[in-house]
C-alpha positions in Angstrom: -30.8 85.9 139.1 -32.4 82.8 140.6 -34.7 80.3 139.0 -34.3 77.2 141.2 -36.6 74.8 139.3 -35.1 75.5 135.7 -31.4 75.1 137.3 -32.3 71.9 139.0 -33.0 70.5 135.6 -30.0 71.9 134.3 -27.8 70.5 137.4 -29.0 66.9 136.6 -28.3 67.2 133.1 -24.9 68.6 133.7 -24.0 65.8 136.0 -24.9 63.4 133.3 -23.0 65.3 130.6 -19.8 66.3 132.7 -17.4 68.8 132.2 -15.4 67.6 129.1 -18.5 68.8 127.0 -18.2 72.3 128.0 -14.8 73.4 125.9 -16.1 76.8 125.0 -18.8 79.4 125.5 -21.5 77.5 123.5 -24.6 75.5 124.4 -23.8 72.4 126.3 -25.2 69.3 124.5 -28.2 67.6 126.4 -28.8 70.6 128.8 -31.3 72.9 127.0 -35.1 72.8 127.5 -37.3 74.9 125.4 -36.4 78.5 125.8 -33.2 77.8 127.9 -29.6 77.0 127.0 -26.3 76.6 129.2 -23.2 78.4 128.6 -19.8 77.8 130.2 -18.0 80.7 131.3 -14.2 80.3 130.2 -12.7 83.7 130.9 -12.3 86.2 133.8 -14.1 89.2 131.9 -17.6 88.9 134.0 -15.7 88.4 137.4 -16.8 88.6 140.3 -20.2 88.2 139.0 -19.2 85.0 137.0 -16.1 83.1 137.4 -14.1 81.0 135.0 -15.5 77.6 135.1 -19.2 78.8 135.9 -22.2 77.5 134.0 -24.9 80.1 133.1 -28.5 79.2 132.5 -29.8 81.5 129.7 -33.4 82.4 128.9 -33.3 82.6 125.2 -37.1 83.7 124.9 -36.5 86.4 127.5 -36.5 89.2 125.1 -39.5 88.3 122.8 -41.9 90.2 125.2 -39.5 92.6 127.1 -37.0 95.0 126.4 -33.2 94.6 127.0 -32.7 96.7 130.2 -29.3 98.1 131.7 -28.0 95.7 134.2 -29.3 92.6 132.1 -26.4 90.0 131.8 -26.6 88.7 128.1 -25.2 86.0 125.9 -24.8 87.0 122.3 -23.1 86.1 118.9 -19.8 87.8 118.7 -20.3 91.0 116.9 -18.5 91.7 113.6 -15.7 93.9 115.0 -14.6 91.6 117.6 -11.8 89.8 116.4 -11.4 87.2 119.2 -10.1 84.0 117.4 -12.0 80.9 118.1 -15.0 82.7 120.1 -18.6 82.3 118.6 -20.7 83.6 121.7 -19.9 86.2 124.6 -21.4 87.1 127.9 -21.6 90.7 129.0 -23.4 93.2 131.1 -25.7 95.9 129.4 -24.8 99.2 130.4 -26.6 101.5 128.0 -29.6 100.9 125.6 -30.5 102.1 122.2 -31.0 106.0 121.9 -29.1 106.8 125.3 -25.7 108.6 125.5 -23.0 107.0 127.6 -20.1 108.8 128.9 -17.3 107.6 131.1 -15.5 109.8 133.7 -13.6 109.1 137.3 -14.4 105.1 136.9 -18.0 105.9 136.7 -20.6 105.5 133.9 -23.1 108.5 133.0 -26.0 107.6 131.0 -27.6 110.7 129.4 -25.5 112.8 132.0 -27.0 110.9 134.9 -24.6 108.9 137.1 -25.8 105.2 136.5 -25.3 103.1 139.7 -23.6 99.8 139.4 -24.7 97.8 142.3 -23.2 94.8 140.5 -19.6 96.0 141.0 -17.7 95.6 144.1 -17.2 98.4 146.8 -14.3 100.4 145.6 -15.0 99.9 141.9 -14.4 103.9 141.4 -10.8 104.0 142.5 -8.6 103.9 139.5 -6.4 101.3 141.0 -9.5 98.9 141.0 -9.9 96.3 138.5 -13.8 97.3 138.2 -13.0 100.9 137.5 -14.5 101.9 134.1 -12.0 103.6 131.6 -12.7 104.4 128.1 -9.7 103.5 125.8 -8.0 106.4 123.8 -8.8 106.1 120.1 -12.0 104.2 120.6 -15.4 105.1 120.2 -16.2 108.9 120.9 -16.6 109.5 124.7 -19.7 110.7 125.1 -21.1 107.9 122.9 -24.9 107.9 121.4 -25.9 104.2 121.3 -27.7 103.5 118.1 -31.6 102.5 118.3 -31.8 98.9 118.1 -28.4 98.2 119.7 -27.2 98.3 123.4 -23.6 99.0 124.9 -22.4 96.0 126.8 -19.2 95.8 129.0 -17.6 93.0 131.1 -18.0 93.4 135.0 -14.0 93.1 135.2 -13.4 96.2 133.1 -9.8 95.9 132.9 -10.0 92.4 131.6 -12.9 92.7 129.2 -12.7 93.2 125.4 -16.6 94.6 125.0 -18.4 97.6 123.4 -15.6 99.9 124.4 -13.7 98.3 121.6 -15.9 96.7 119.2 -18.6 98.9 119.4 -22.4 98.9 120.0 -23.9 95.2 120.1 -27.0 94.8 117.7 -29.9 93.6 119.6 -30.7 91.0 117.1 -27.1 89.5 117.9 -28.5 88.6 121.7 -29.2 84.9 122.3 -30.8 85.5 125.5 -30.6 86.7 129.3 -28.5 84.9 132.0 -31.0 83.9 134.6 -28.9 81.8 136.9 -25.6 80.3 137.4 -23.7 77.2 139.1 -20.3 76.0 139.4 -19.1 72.9 138.4 -17.9 72.2 142.1 -21.4 72.7 143.4 -22.7 70.2 140.9 -20.5 67.2 141.5 
């Protein structure tokens, strides 16, 4: 997730615009170049990968010529069944793609019956007491769940503090704004 040349341009723009312009997870004014946008991270749902107060550089053209892949961090328009007030855009990690069957057991994700390694999560995520333990809410979507073609299944890395596909269902691919390609903290910019 490193694109130093693009991030340098964003850093310069962020230093000019300032933090007051970043009240929600929306593109920051004056910080876009063709094919990129900057988004502010307001919540801990993607912690420890992304922290509240981080800024994410998003490639809005990433999926014009390449498919969405497991492990991608994507920014997307709020899905219809997400009822979060005042939220227009969200950021989560893709954990399954269309046509795959996802199953959760013992803090792990299985795709088509195979354990899906999650190297982005901290060690110990398989412990039920870990905030990164993947669970499947009772009464939510069936477990296992077959992701419809043209959709993906997205979760926050901070699994116990993320309202995601486990609650509002599969994410239509056409809701995706772009792929996160780099991150900066405001403290590192000032």
